[in-house]
Every structure is written in C-alpha cells, then in structure tokens.
KOLVOTI-818477 format. One record per residue: x, y, z of N, C-alpha, C in turn. Coordinates in steps of 0.1 Angstrom, whole numbers, plus 5000, padded with zeros to 4 digits. Example, Ala and Ser with C-alpha at 12.3 -4.5 7.8 and 13.67 -1.06 7.14 Angstrom:
<recs>
513249435078512349555078513249675078/512849785071513749895071512950005079/
</recs>
This chain:
<recs>
790846319133790146409126790746449114/791746389106792346389096793346499094/794046479085795246579084796446529091/797346629094798746619103798846649114/799246549123799646599136800846649143/801146739150802546759153802446749170/803346709175803646699191804446769194/804246899200805447019206806346929216/807446959217808446859224809147039231/809847119222810147259228809647359220/809247449226808847579215809847599205/809347659195810447709184810447869184/811747929183811848079185811448149176/811048269177810748369163811748349155/811348429143812448419132813648519140/813748589147814848689150815148689163/814448599173814948549184814248629195/813748739191813148829204811648869199/811148829189809948869182809849009179/810949089181810949229176811149229163/810549339154810849349140812449399139/813149339129814549359127814749499124/816049539126816449689121815849719109/816049649097815949669084814849569080/813649559080812649439077812949389061/812649279058813049259047811949149041/811749139027810349039021811648959010/811948839011812748779000814448818999/814648869011816148919011816149079007/814849139003814849308998814449369011/815049459013814849559024813949649021/812949649032811549739029811249839041/810749939034809949979046808749959049/808549929063807249869064806149949067/806250079069805550179071804650199055/805850239047805050229033804450129028/804950019031804349869025802949859031/802849849046801549879054800649959046/800950099042800050199037799550169022/800450089017800050039002799249929005/799449799012798549699012797249759018/797049859025795749899033794949969020/795550009009794550058998794049958990/794549818995794149728986792749668992/791849588982790449528988791149388993/790249308998790949199003791149098994/790549088982791348988972792649018966/792649168962793949218963795149188971/794849198984795649198996796249058993/795548948993795848828995796548768983/796148838970797048818958798348878960/798448988962800049048966800648978976/800248928989800848848993801148718988/800248678983801148518974802248548968/802048668958803048698948804248748959/804148798969805348868971805748738983/805348648988805748548998805848418989/804948388984804848278976804948148986/805748048987805447948998805947949012/806548089013806748149028805548199035/803848199028803148219030801948139036/801648139047800648039053799248109061/798248049056796848099061796448009072/796148079082795348029101794048039097/793447909094792147889095791247839107/790247909110789547869122788447859122/787947839109786447759106785447839110/785847979113784648069116784048129102/783148239103782748299089783648379083/784648419089785748509084786948409076/786848299083787848209075787248139063/785848119062785148089051785048169040/785148309043785348399033786748369026/787548389038789048369031789348229021/788948119028789147999020788448019007/787448089004786648108991787548198982/788148308988788948398980790148308974/790848228986792048198980791648128970/790548008970790247898960790447968947/790048088947789448178934790948228931/792148208935793448298931794248188931/794348088934795448008935795047828937/795747728932795247628934796047538942/797147578946798147548960798347648968/797947638979798447728988798447659002/798847709012798947659024798047689035/797047589040796147659049796047539061/796147589071796347499085795047539094/795047439106794447509114794847429127/794947499142795247449154794347379159/794247269161793047159169793547139182/792647209190792947179206792547069212/791747009202790946899210789646919216/789447069218788147109223787247189211/787347179203786947239192785047189192/784247269188782947229187782847119175/781747019176781446909165781147019151/780447099153780147199139781347249134/782247269143783447329137784347239128/784247099131785047019124784046979110/782846999114781846959102782047069092/782347209096782447299087784247279078/784847219087786247229080785847119067/784946989070784846899060784346969049/782947059051782547099042783347179033/784347269040784647339030786147279022/786647149033787647069023786846999010/785446969013784746909003784447008992/784147118995783447218984784647268973/785947278982787047328977788347258972/788147118979788847018972790547038981/790247108992791447159003791647029012/792647009015793246929027793947049036/793047069046793747169058794647089067/796047169069797047079076796747119090/796446999099796146989111797546989120/797347109132798547079142798047059155/798046959163797646909174798846899181/798346899196799546869209799346779215/799946749227799646639236798046629240/797846519247796446499250796146569263/794646599266794446699274795146619288/794746519290795346449305796746469307/797446459294798946489300799346649302/798546699294798746849298798446889312/797046849318796746879332797746809338/798246689332799246639347800546739348/800946769334802046849335801946979342/800747029341800547199348799547199362/799247049364798547049375797247139380/796747149367795447259366794547189361/793147229362792047199357791847299343/792347239333792447339323791047339316/789847279320788647329314788047379320/788747499329787947619335787947719326/787147819324787147919314788148019317/789248069306790148169310790948089315/791247959319792647919321794047949313/794648029316795348089308796747979300/796947879311797947769304797447679295/796147679293795347599284795747659269/795447789267795547849255797147879252/797947879263799247899260799647809253/799347649261799947529255799247489243/798047519242797347429230797147519222/797047659221796847749210798547829205/799047899216800047969212801247909206/801647799215802747739210802847639201/801547589198801447539185801547629173/800947759173800847859163802647849159/803447889170804647899166804947779158/804847659161805147549152804847569138/803347589138802647589126803447699117/803947819123804347949116806147929119/806747839120808147829122808847829110/808247769098809147789086808547889076/807547979080807448089069807648209072/807148319064807548439064806448539068/805348509063804048609065803048479069/802048539077800648449078799548519077/798248469074797248549071795948509084/795248589091794448579100793448659095/792048619101790648629096790448789107/791448839114790748949123790149039117/789349089125788649239118788749339130/788649479125788649579133787249589147/786249559134784949529140784749439152/785849329154785449239163785549279178/786549379180786349419198787349529196/787249589208788049719209789549699210/789949559215791349519213791649519199/791049499189791349509175790849589168/790649729174790149839165791249899156/792349879159793649949151794449839144/794049729141794549619135794749649120/796149669117796549689102796449599093/796049589081795749509070796949439068/798249489072799549409068800649509077/801449419083802349479093803349359100/804449409110805049299116804649279127/804449129129803849079141804849049151/805049129163806249119169805848949178/804848919180804248789187804948659185/805048659169805648559163806848569154/807248709152808348739145808348739133/807348769125807148759109806048849107/805748869094804848959088803548899089/802548979090800948929093800049009081/799248919076798148999067796748979072/796049069074794649049080793949129069/793849059057792849119045791449169047/790849099058789349139064789349259075/790449329078790649419088789549499086/788949549076788249659073786749649071/786449489069785149449067783949459081/783049509079781949489088781349349088/780349319097779149179096778449189083/777949289080777149289069778049229056/779149299054779949239044780349139044/780449079055781148919054779648819053/778648869054777248769055776848779039/776948899035776648939020777648859007/778948839014779748759004779448599007/779048569022778948429023777648379012/776548469017775448429006775148458991/776048558988776448568972777248448966/778148408975779148298966778748128972/777648158982777148018990778247948993/779048019003780147979009779847859020/780147779025779947699038780147739048/779547779061780147839072779547759085/780347809094779547739107778547759113/777447639111776347709115776047749133/776947739140776847809153776547939149/777247999142777048149138775548189140/774748089134773148089134772448069148/773348009159772747989169773148069178/773548209177774048309187775348329191/776148209182777748259184778448339176/778848469178779248529168780648499165/781448469176782548419176782948289182/783948209174783848059178784948009182/785347939195786647889201786447779203/787247739213786947609221785547599229/784947479233783747459238783647509251/784747509260784647509276784847689274/785147729268785147879269784447989256/783647929250782747979242781247979244/780448059246778948089251778148169240/777148139239776248249234776548399238/776548479229776648609231775548709235/775448789241774548849248773848949235/772748959233772349069222773049179222/773349249211773849359212775449399213/775949269220777349289227778149269213/779449299217780649309205780549139201/781349169189781748999183782248889193/783048959202784048859210783348849223/782048889226781648899240781348759243/781248659236780948539241782148419244/783248499242784348439246784948459258/785448349266785748379280784948459290/783348439288782548499296782748499307/782548589316782448589331784148599334/785048669327786248669330786648809323/787848859328788648969319789448939309/789348819306790248789289789348819279/790248859269789548889258790548839243/791748779248792148749235793048619240/793148509231793948399236795448409235/795948499229797448499230797748499216/796848469203797548439190797548559181/796348659186795948789179796348899185/796748879202796648989208796948939223/
</recs>
C-alpha cells in the first residue's frame, strides 16, 4: 500500500519515561511556561498555529494523518506553508478502500509521500492475543494496531499534530490547541480544535481539496472497517465509531 512499514517488537517509552509533563517543560532546550504558551497558541488561527509549530519545532514536528476531512484541510494548509515536512499515517490493515484512495488523491495533488507505519499481520496478532480482533470495541486491537504504532511513529519527535476538534464529541470538548500530551510524553498541536463542521466543508470547497468520499455516505468519522458504521442522523461526529459499545476513543487522542 506504499510508503514505509515498521514491525513493532517492543513498545518505545515516552520521552520522559512516564508520560507526565517534565517539571520544567522545554522546547529546543528552552524552558517554557506551558500555560502561557498554550494561551498564546489558542489566539492563533489554524494556519498561524501550524506555521508557529513548524518554526518552533522544525524537524521535531510530525503530522498524524487519518485521511478524514480534517486531515484533508491540514494537508492543504501544510502544502501552502512548507515544501518539506513529516506526514505519516497508521495503517491498521483494516482501513476502508476509500481511505487508501483518499491517501493517493492527496499524494497526487500535493506531491506528498505519506510515511506509513504498519504492524504485524492480523493473523499473527490474533494468535498472540487469542482473541477475535474484528469484534467491534475489542480493546486489544486498538492498543496493538494503533496506540503502540503511534508510539513508534512519535518516538523521535518533540511535537505532533492531530485533526481533533472540540465539536467532535463531549470527550474532546475541552481539547486545547496546544499543550502537553501525557499519553505520549510530548507536545501536541490541535490546529482545528475550534473549527465547526461548516468551516471544515467551506474550506474543502473553497480550495477544492480531495476528501474521503465516505463522508458523503453518512460517515462523519472514519476509522477501521469493523468498528465504523454510518452515524444516526443528528448524532455527534463520533457516533458511528464502535457503535453498540461504550467506547468513544481508540486510545490515541483519549
């Protein structure tokens, strides 16, 4: 499916060993006040926030791309700001064909080669866990095929960028634009945190950005095939993920 592939043997530790923010947070060796910095970035628009992160972190910045509508917006913004930057995706082996098609459309439009992180095969993983990994909401599948792959992808950077928004769901309602990510032990930027659905689609239409066609088929949020369904009308953005379970996040963003 193109790009580079990585086999996990042992999980990489977070940058400070326990995932918690260090006593004196730093950027490029400079001690910073995380609250003041967060407030500063909060005042920036999405393009300004991405440009700020590129300037502050340089090659220590990496963009996580899910090939959903928010990723399409971020890829377009990045293409306008820099000719070289690090964009990657986690390939669980269970993504929709339309998701790979969107990857290819974005790659062709912007001349980008997305770095691919992939794990062992499903058969090997099921043998290891002795579980049916295709059952919706199966925690082990997300832990192995998403979270640990993210640890590998982020193992050599200081900050990562995601496309999450406060409007996605109640669990993301307080997401900051910038702050310390305890889960992975590094900084995290959410440049679209304050964007609503209308703003996303207006941007895509204005700049003619390629996007995942599943959004036109009733999928507001798109993940792996076994755990993603069409969302009920009027439900929140994440309603079609892990339907029928009490799960709301895979573990990467919450």
